[in-house]
C-alpha positions in Angstrom: 41.8 0.7 -19.4 41.9 -3.0 -18.7 43.6 -5.4 -16.4 44.2 -9.0 -17.2 43.2 -11.8 -14.8 43.7 -15.5 -15.5 41.1 -16.9 -13.1 39.2 -14.4 -10.9 37.0 -15.6 -8.1 33.6 -15.3 -9.8 31.9 -15.5 -6.4 33.3 -12.0 -5.8 32.7 -10.7 -9.4 29.0 -11.7 -9.5 27.0 -9.1 -7.7 29.8 -6.5 -7.8 30.7 -6.1 -11.5 28.8 -5.9 -14.7 29.4 -8.7 -17.2 30.0 -8.7 -21.0 30.1 -11.7 -23.2 31.0 -11.2 -26.9 31.0 -14.1 -29.3 32.7 -13.4 -32.6 30.7 -15.9 -34.6 32.8 -18.3 -36.7 36.2 -16.6 -35.9 39.1 -19.0 -36.5 42.0 -19.1 -34.1 44.7 -19.0 -36.8 43.3 -15.9 -38.4 42.8 -14.1 -35.1 46.4 -15.0 -34.0 47.9 -13.9 -37.3 46.2 -10.5 -37.2 47.2 -10.0 -33.5 50.9 -10.8 -34.3 50.8 -8.4 -37.3 49.5 -5.5 -35.2 46.3 -5.4 -37.2 44.0 -5.5 -34.1 45.1 -2.5 -32.1 41.9 -2.0 -30.1 41.5 -5.7 -29.1 45.3 -5.9 -28.5 45.0 -3.4 -25.6 43.2 -6.0 -23.7 45.2 -9.0 -24.8 48.7 -8.6 -23.2 49.7 -12.1 -24.1 47.7 -12.4 -27.3 44.7 -14.7 -27.8 44.4 -17.8 -25.7 43.9 -21.0 -27.8 40.8 -22.9 -26.8 38.6 -25.6 -28.1 35.0 -24.8 -29.0 32.2 -26.4 -27.0 30.2 -27.0 -30.2 30.8 -27.0 -34.0 28.0 -24.5 -34.9 26.3 -21.5 -33.3 23.3 -23.2 -31.7 25.1 -26.0 -30.0 28.0 -23.8 -28.9 25.9 -21.1 -27.3 23.6 -23.6 -25.6 26.8 -25.0 -24.0 28.2 -21.6 -23.1 25.0 -20.4 -21.5 25.0 -23.6 -19.4 28.5 -22.6 -18.1 30.6 -24.6 -20.5 32.8 -21.9 -22.1 35.5 -22.8 -24.6 38.0 -25.2 -23.0 41.8 -24.3 -22.8 43.6 -26.3 -25.5 45.9 -28.0 -23.0 45.4 -31.1 -20.8 43.0 -30.5 -17.9 40.8 -30.5 -15.9 40.3 -26.8 -16.2 38.1 -25.2 -13.5 35.2 -23.3 -15.0 34.1 -19.7 -14.3 30.4 -20.6 -14.0 28.7 -24.0 -13.4 25.2 -25.2 -12.6 25.3 -27.4 -9.5 26.0 -30.9 -10.7 27.1 -33.9 -8.6 30.5 -35.2 -9.6 31.6 -32.2 -11.7 35.4 -32.2 -12.1 35.5 -28.7 -13.4 33.7 -26.9 -10.5 36.2 -25.4 -8.1 36.3 -22.8 -5.3 36.4 -19.8 -7.6 33.5 -21.1 -9.7 30.2 -19.3 -9.5 27.8 -22.2 -8.8 24.1 -21.8 -9.4 21.0 -23.9 -9.1 19.2 -22.8 -12.3 19.8 -24.7 -15.5 21.6 -21.9 -17.2 23.9 -18.9 -16.4 21.5 -16.3 -17.8 18.7 -17.1 -15.5 21.2 -17.5 -12.6 22.4 -13.9 -13.2 18.8 -12.7 -13.4 18.1 -14.3 -10.0 21.2 -12.5 -8.7 19.7 -9.2 -9.7 21.2 -8.6 -13.1 19.4 -7.2 -16.1 20.1 -9.8 -18.8 20.2 -8.4 -22.4 20.9 -10.2 -25.7 22.0 -8.4 -28.8 21.6 -11.0 -31.5 23.5 -11.4 -34.8 23.2 -14.6 -36.8 20.0 -16.3 -37.6 19.8 -18.4 -34.4 19.0 -15.1 -32.6 16.6 -13.5 -35.1 13.4 -14.5 -33.2 11.7 -15.0 -36.6 10.7 -18.6 -35.8 10.6 -21.1 -33.0 14.3 -22.1 -33.3 15.5 -18.5 -33.6 13.7 -17.7 -30.4 15.3 -20.3 -28.1 18.6 -18.6 -27.3 17.3 -15.0 -27.0 14.4 -16.4 -25.0 16.8 -17.1 -22.1 17.2 -13.3 -21.6 14.9 -10.8 -19.9 15.5 -8.5 -22.9 16.6 -9.3 -26.4 17.1 -7.3 -29.6 17.5 -8.3 -33.2 16.9 -6.4 -36.5 18.0 -6.9 -40.0 20.8 -4.3 -39.6 22.4 -6.7 -37.1 22.4 -9.7 -39.5 25.1 -11.4 -41.5 23.9 -9.6 -44.7 24.7 -6.1 -43.3 28.1 -4.6 -44.0 27.6 -2.3 -40.9 26.1 -4.9 -38.6 28.5 -4.4 -35.7 28.1 -0.6 -35.7 24.3 -1.1 -35.5 24.7 -3.6 -32.6 27.0 -1.2 -30.7 24.5 1.7 -31.1 21.8 -0.5 -29.6 24.1 -1.5 -26.8 24.9 2.1 -26.0 21.1 2.8 -25.9 20.4 -0.1 -23.6 23.2 0.8 -21.2 22.2 4.5 -21.1 18.6 3.6 -20.2 19.5 1.1 -17.4 19.4 2.5 -13.9 23.0 2.9 -12.7 22.5 0.8 -9.6 21.2 -2.2 -11.7 23.9 -4.8 -12.6 24.0 -5.7 -16.3 24.8 -8.9 -18.1 25.2 -7.9 -21.8 25.6 -10.6 -24.4 26.5 -9.7 -28.0 26.6 -12.2 -30.8 28.8 -10.5 -33.5 27.6 -11.6 -37.0 30.3 -9.8 -39.1 32.7 -12.7 -39.3 30.1 -15.1 -40.5 29.6 -15.7 -44.2 28.9 -13.6 -46.3 31.9 -11.5 -45.3 33.4 -10.7 -48.7 32.1 -7.1 -48.6 34.5 -6.3 -45.7 37.6 -6.5 -48.0 38.0 -3.7 -50.5 38.2 -5.1 -54.0 36.6 -8.4 -53.2 33.5 -9.5 -55.1 30.4 -11.5 -54.4 31.2 -13.7 -57.3 34.6 -14.6 -55.8 33.0 -15.3 -52.5 34.4 -15.5 -49.0 38.0 -16.5 -48.0 40.4 -16.4 -45.1 41.3 -12.9 -46.4 37.7 -11.6 -46.2 37.3 -13.3 -42.8 40.4 -11.4 -41.7 39.0 -8.2 -43.1 35.8 -8.7 -41.1 37.8 -9.1 -37.9 39.6 -5.9 -38.7 36.2 -4.2 -39.2 35.1 -5.5 -35.7 38.4 -4.2 -34.2 37.8 -0.7 -35.6 34.6 -0.4 -33.6 34.9 -2.6 -30.6 36.4 0.1 -28.5 33.0 1.8 -28.4 31.4 -1.3 -27.0 34.1 -1.7 -24.3 33.7 2.0 -23.4 30.0 1.6 -23.0 30.3 -1.6 -21.0 32.7 -0.1 -18.6 30.9 3.2 -18.3 28.9 2.3 -15.1 31.3 0.2 -13.0 34.0 -2.4 -13.5 33.0 -5.0 -16.0 34.2 -8.5 -16.5 34.5 -9.2 -20.2 34.8 -12.4 -22.2 35.5 -12.1 -25.9 35.7 -15.4 -27.8 34.6 -17.3 -30.8 31.9 -19.9 -30.7 33.5 -22.1 -33.3 35.6 -21.6 -36.4 34.9 -22.2 -40.0 36.6 -23.8 -43.0 37.6 -22.1 -46.2 38.6 -25.1 -48.3 40.8 -26.6 -45.6 41.4 -30.2 -46.6 38.5 -29.8 -48.9 36.1 -28.7 -46.2 34.0 -25.5 -46.3 31.8 -24.1 -43.5 31.3 -25.5 -40.0 29.1 -28.1 -38.2 31.9 -30.5 -38.9 34.9 -31.9 -37.1 37.9 -30.1 -38.5 40.7 -28.3 -36.6 39.7 -25.0 -38.3 36.3 -25.4 -36.6 37.3 -26.7 -33.2 40.2 -24.3 -32.5 39.2 -20.8 -31.5 40.4 -17.6 -29.8 39.4 -16.7 -26.3 40.2 -13.7 -23.9 38.9 -12.6 -20.5 39.7 -9.3 -18.8 38.3 -6.5 -16.6 37.2 -3.2 -18.1 37.9 -0.7 -15.3 35.1 1.8 -14.7 35.9 5.3 -16.0 34.3 8.7 -15.5 
């Protein structure tokens, strides 16, 4: 069960509820909205009473976007602002820090939550979380505990199922009285994603259609993640993309570029109510 909240007081949420942040890496807004409208995302739709919110990405590729989000700069509503933020490091003159904003004195949200007594756990997906080199260790290094294995990667057709199994294990092993901040970077949408569409081939490559099939794959399994995240106490969940990606739009392919398909992304926030 979930309840929708537009702008909760994060000073009440922090310390009371668990937190879940899921980034659906490279998910485009238009594809996410089309699938929602067509009824092809039944599990996500249960938590999206008004559909996806259109927002602008804080970066055009994974590393930049996640650095911004972990600093408190979540995707920005795609309407004129200013828009008060949920989380913010104390910063003189900030126009997006308001009374309901959780303000902290550390340089990033992850360490702020750790200081507030949370167990911070990263379940990586794409290469920036693989810990196989210096660059791939920066983002997971923000967390007290981080996990990555090849089964979580972009090359695995069952990446999200493997990530969920690890999430269930992490949650089961955590003392019930310890608050949890769980971050999951979902790699399934990222190229290569052709293998999520029956009949597609590696030679034909990725497309908006295989991107959509990857989102349907995620939807088929995300209920398990929500069930685990809400199994201990109420959980405040954020599910969003970090940036989109282009599939030949105006001649562009990929991301780390300034195209509408990259900058416009889906966002949702809601509470997962604790269940027995």
